C-alpha positions as CSV (number, residue, x, y, z in Angstrom):
1,M,29.2,1.0,1.3
2,K,28.4,2.1,-2.3
3,F,24.8,3.1,-3.1
4,I,23.6,3.4,-6.6
5,K,20.1,4.7,-7.5
6,A,18.9,3.3,-10.8
7,N,16.2,4.9,-12.9
8,S,14.3,1.6,-13.6
9,Y,14.3,-2.1,-12.8
10,D,15.9,-2.7,-16.2
11,E,18.8,-0.4,-15.3
12,L,19.1,-2.0,-11.9
13,S,19.2,-5.5,-13.4
14,R,21.9,-4.5,-16.0
15,L,24.1,-2.8,-13.4
16,A,23.9,-5.8,-11.1
17,A,24.6,-8.2,-13.9
18,D,27.6,-6.1,-14.9
19,I,29.1,-6.4,-11.4
20,I,28.6,-10.2,-11.4
21,A,30.0,-10.4,-14.9
22,E,33.1,-8.5,-14.0
23,Q,33.7,-10.9,-11.1
24,V,33.4,-13.9,-13.4
25,K,35.7,-12.3,-16.0
26,N,38.3,-11.4,-13.4
27,K,38.1,-14.7,-11.6
28,P,36.7,-17.5,-13.9
29,D,36.5,-20.0,-11.0
30,S,34.5,-17.6,-8.8
31,I,32.2,-18.7,-6.0
32,L,28.9,-17.0,-6.6
33,G,26.4,-16.6,-3.9
34,L,23.0,-16.4,-5.5
35,A,19.5,-15.4,-4.5
36,T,15.9,-16.2,-5.6
37,G,12.7,-14.3,-5.7
38,S,11.5,-11.7,-8.2
39,S,14.3,-9.1,-7.6
40,P,17.2,-11.1,-9.3
41,L,15.2,-12.3,-12.4
42,G,16.3,-9.3,-14.5
43,T,19.9,-9.8,-13.4
44,Y,19.8,-13.4,-14.4
45,A,18.2,-12.6,-17.7
46,N,21.1,-10.2,-18.4
47,L,23.7,-12.8,-17.4
48,I,22.1,-15.3,-19.8
49,K,22.2,-12.7,-22.6
50,D,25.9,-12.1,-22.0
51,Y,26.5,-15.8,-22.1
52,E,24.6,-16.3,-25.3
53,E,26.5,-13.5,-26.9
54,G,29.8,-15.1,-25.9
55,K,30.8,-12.5,-23.4
56,L,30.7,-14.8,-20.3
57,D,31.9,-18.3,-19.5
58,F,30.5,-20.0,-16.4
59,S,32.2,-23.3,-17.0
60,S,34.6,-22.9,-14.0
61,V,32.1,-21.2,-11.7
62,T,30.6,-22.7,-8.5
63,T,27.4,-21.4,-7.1
64,V,25.9,-21.5,-3.6
65,N,22.3,-20.4,-3.0
66,L,21.0,-18.7,0.1
67,D,18.1,-20.8,1.0
68,E,15.4,-23.3,0.3
69,Y,11.9,-24.1,1.5
70,V,11.6,-26.9,4.0
71,G,9.7,-29.8,2.5
72,L,9.9,-29.0,-1.2
73,T,11.9,-31.3,-3.4
74,G,14.0,-29.9,-6.2
75,D,11.5,-30.9,-8.9
76,N,8.7,-28.9,-7.2
77,D,8.1,-25.9,-9.3
78,Q,7.9,-23.7,-6.2
79,S,11.3,-24.9,-4.8
80,Y,14.3,-22.6,-5.1
81,R,16.3,-25.4,-6.7
82,Y,13.7,-25.5,-9.5
83,F,13.7,-21.7,-9.7
84,M,17.5,-21.6,-10.2
85,N,17.5,-24.4,-12.7
86,T,14.7,-22.8,-14.7
87,N,15.8,-19.2,-14.6
88,L,19.6,-19.5,-14.8
89,F,21.5,-22.8,-14.5
90,S,19.8,-24.5,-17.5
91,K,20.5,-21.5,-19.7
92,I,24.2,-21.0,-19.1
93,N,27.2,-23.4,-19.1
94,V,27.7,-23.8,-15.4
95,P,28.2,-27.5,-14.5
96,M,25.1,-28.6,-12.7
97,D,27.1,-30.5,-10.1
98,K,28.8,-27.3,-9.1
99,T,25.5,-25.6,-8.3
100,N,24.5,-25.8,-4.6
101,V,21.2,-25.2,-2.9
102,P,20.4,-26.2,0.7
103,N,18.4,-29.5,1.0
104,G,15.1,-28.5,2.4
105,C,14.1,-32.2,2.6
106,A,17.0,-33.3,4.7
107,E,15.9,-35.5,7.6
108,D,18.2,-33.6,9.9
109,L,18.1,-29.9,9.1
110,E,20.8,-29.0,11.7
111,K,23.1,-31.6,10.1
112,E,22.3,-30.2,6.7
113,G,23.2,-26.7,7.9
114,K,26.6,-27.9,9.1
115,R,27.2,-29.7,5.8
116,Y,26.3,-26.5,3.8
117,D,28.6,-24.3,5.9
118,E,31.4,-26.8,5.6
119,L,30.9,-26.8,1.8
120,I,31.2,-23.1,1.7
121,D,34.3,-23.1,3.9
122,S,35.9,-25.8,1.7
123,L,35.3,-23.6,-1.4
124,G,37.2,-20.8,0.3
125,G,34.1,-18.7,1.0
126,I,31.9,-16.7,-1.3
127,D,33.5,-14.2,-3.7
128,I,30.3,-12.2,-4.3
129,Q,27.0,-12.6,-2.6
130,L,23.8,-11.4,-4.3
131,L,21.0,-10.4,-1.9
132,G,17.5,-9.1,-2.1
133,I,15.8,-7.7,1.0
134,G,12.4,-8.3,2.5
135,L,10.0,-5.7,3.8
136,D,10.9,-6.8,7.3
137,G,14.6,-6.5,6.5
138,H,15.3,-10.2,6.1
139,I,18.2,-11.3,3.9
140,G,18.1,-14.9,2.8
141,F,15.5,-16.2,5.2
142,N,17.2,-14.6,8.2
143,E,14.1,-13.2,9.8
144,P,13.9,-10.5,12.6
145,E,14.8,-12.1,15.9
146,D,16.6,-11.5,19.2
147,V,20.1,-12.3,17.8
148,F,22.0,-12.6,14.5
149,T,22.2,-16.3,13.7
150,G,25.6,-17.3,12.2
151,P,25.3,-20.8,10.8
152,T,23.0,-22.1,8.1
153,H,19.8,-23.0,10.0
154,A,16.2,-23.8,9.8
155,V,13.8,-20.9,10.4
156,T,10.1,-20.4,10.9
157,L,9.0,-17.7,8.4
158,D,7.4,-14.5,9.6
159,Q,3.8,-13.9,8.5
160,S,4.9,-10.9,6.5
161,T,7.3,-13.1,4.5
162,I,4.5,-15.7,4.0
163,D,2.2,-13.0,2.8
164,A,4.8,-11.6,0.4
165,N,5.6,-15.0,-1.1
166,A,1.9,-16.0,-1.4
167,R,1.8,-14.5,-4.9
168,F,4.0,-17.3,-6.2
169,F,1.5,-20.0,-4.9
170,E,-2.1,-20.9,-5.8
171,S,-3.1,-20.2,-2.2
172,I,-1.4,-18.7,0.9
173,D,-2.1,-22.0,2.6
174,D,0.4,-23.6,0.1
175,V,3.3,-21.4,1.2
176,P,5.7,-23.4,3.3
177,R,6.1,-22.1,6.9
178,K,9.7,-23.1,7.3
179,A,12.9,-22.7,5.3
180,I,16.6,-23.5,5.6
181,T,18.8,-20.5,5.1
182,M,22.4,-19.5,5.0
183,G,23.2,-17.7,8.2
184,M,25.0,-14.4,8.8
185,K,28.4,-15.9,9.0
186,A,28.8,-17.0,5.4
187,I,27.1,-13.8,4.2
188,M,29.3,-11.5,6.2
189,Q,32.4,-13.5,5.2
190,A,31.7,-13.1,1.5
191,K,34.4,-10.9,-0.1
192,K,31.7,-8.7,-1.7
193,V,28.0,-8.2,-1.2
194,L,25.6,-7.0,-3.9
195,L,22.2,-6.0,-2.5
196,I,19.4,-5.2,-5.0
197,A,16.0,-3.7,-4.2
198,N,13.2,-2.6,-6.4
199,G,10.0,-0.7,-5.7
200,A,8.9,2.3,-3.6
201,N,7.8,-0.1,-0.9
202,K,11.5,-1.0,-0.3
203,K,12.6,2.5,0.4
204,E,11.8,2.6,4.1
205,I,13.4,-0.7,5.0
206,L,16.5,0.2,3.0
207,E,16.8,3.3,5.0
208,K,16.4,1.4,8.3
209,S,18.9,-1.2,7.2
210,L,21.6,1.0,5.8
211,Y,21.4,4.0,8.1
212,G,19.6,2.9,11.2
213,P,20.8,1.0,14.3
214,I,22.5,-2.3,13.8
215,T,20.0,-4.7,15.3
216,P,18.9,-8.3,14.6
217,F,15.3,-7.0,14.5
218,V,16.4,-5.5,11.1
219,P,18.6,-8.3,9.9
220,A,20.0,-6.5,6.9
221,S,21.4,-3.8,9.2
222,I,24.4,-6.1,9.9
223,L,25.6,-5.3,6.4
224,Q,26.7,-1.9,7.7
225,L,29.6,-3.8,9.2
226,H,30.7,-5.4,5.9
227,P,33.7,-3.8,4.2
228,D,32.5,-4.1,0.6
229,V,28.8,-3.7,0.0
230,T,27.2,-2.3,-3.2
231,V,23.4,-1.5,-3.0
232,I,21.5,-0.9,-6.2
233,Y,18.0,0.5,-5.8
234,S,15.2,1.6,-8.1
235,E,11.8,3.0,-7.0
236,N,10.3,2.0,-10.3
């Protein structure tokens, strides 16, 4: 595991973008595992800048996102499909039909989970998976629980996750209570993992996750078992 302490969020974002950019340059048809939330916004902004300057070509890339809220359609401005379209996909030359987000409106979420895992397997797995981390140690929407869940699956969100995400909604009552998330299998089978975290409030959970016991009650702790993890952290 490689740990990089950045001096600012801007530096964190540039470093993370450089790692993803290197992956795309070295393998133009890379399978990129992507994340949503506030943490990767700066990373995506830097990737867009690189594309606009002619330094990156995403035309052969395929993307798979970690998760989606249950019940939100892709045109809902709080859905993760909308987030990705707005903050990255529409601003680079990745073919839209090669961008993948779990369907949170599927009638059968278990079947959707199987479909998503089969899709990832058919692509040969993920080349690099970008992750954020929640204050409870969740990665994707894999919340603390009794066991590590392998497949893509539906999950009931912890109250701490709902509270943290409420800032994106008009009211906490509008925050969905369920999501569908990539499980630990696809994450752990990714060839590389890039975890980014920003803010002094993430320091404690990072220490638990990276240096504490490996336990499903701290989901990110499973990354200690991955052979190629880079963590970039900034307190500012």
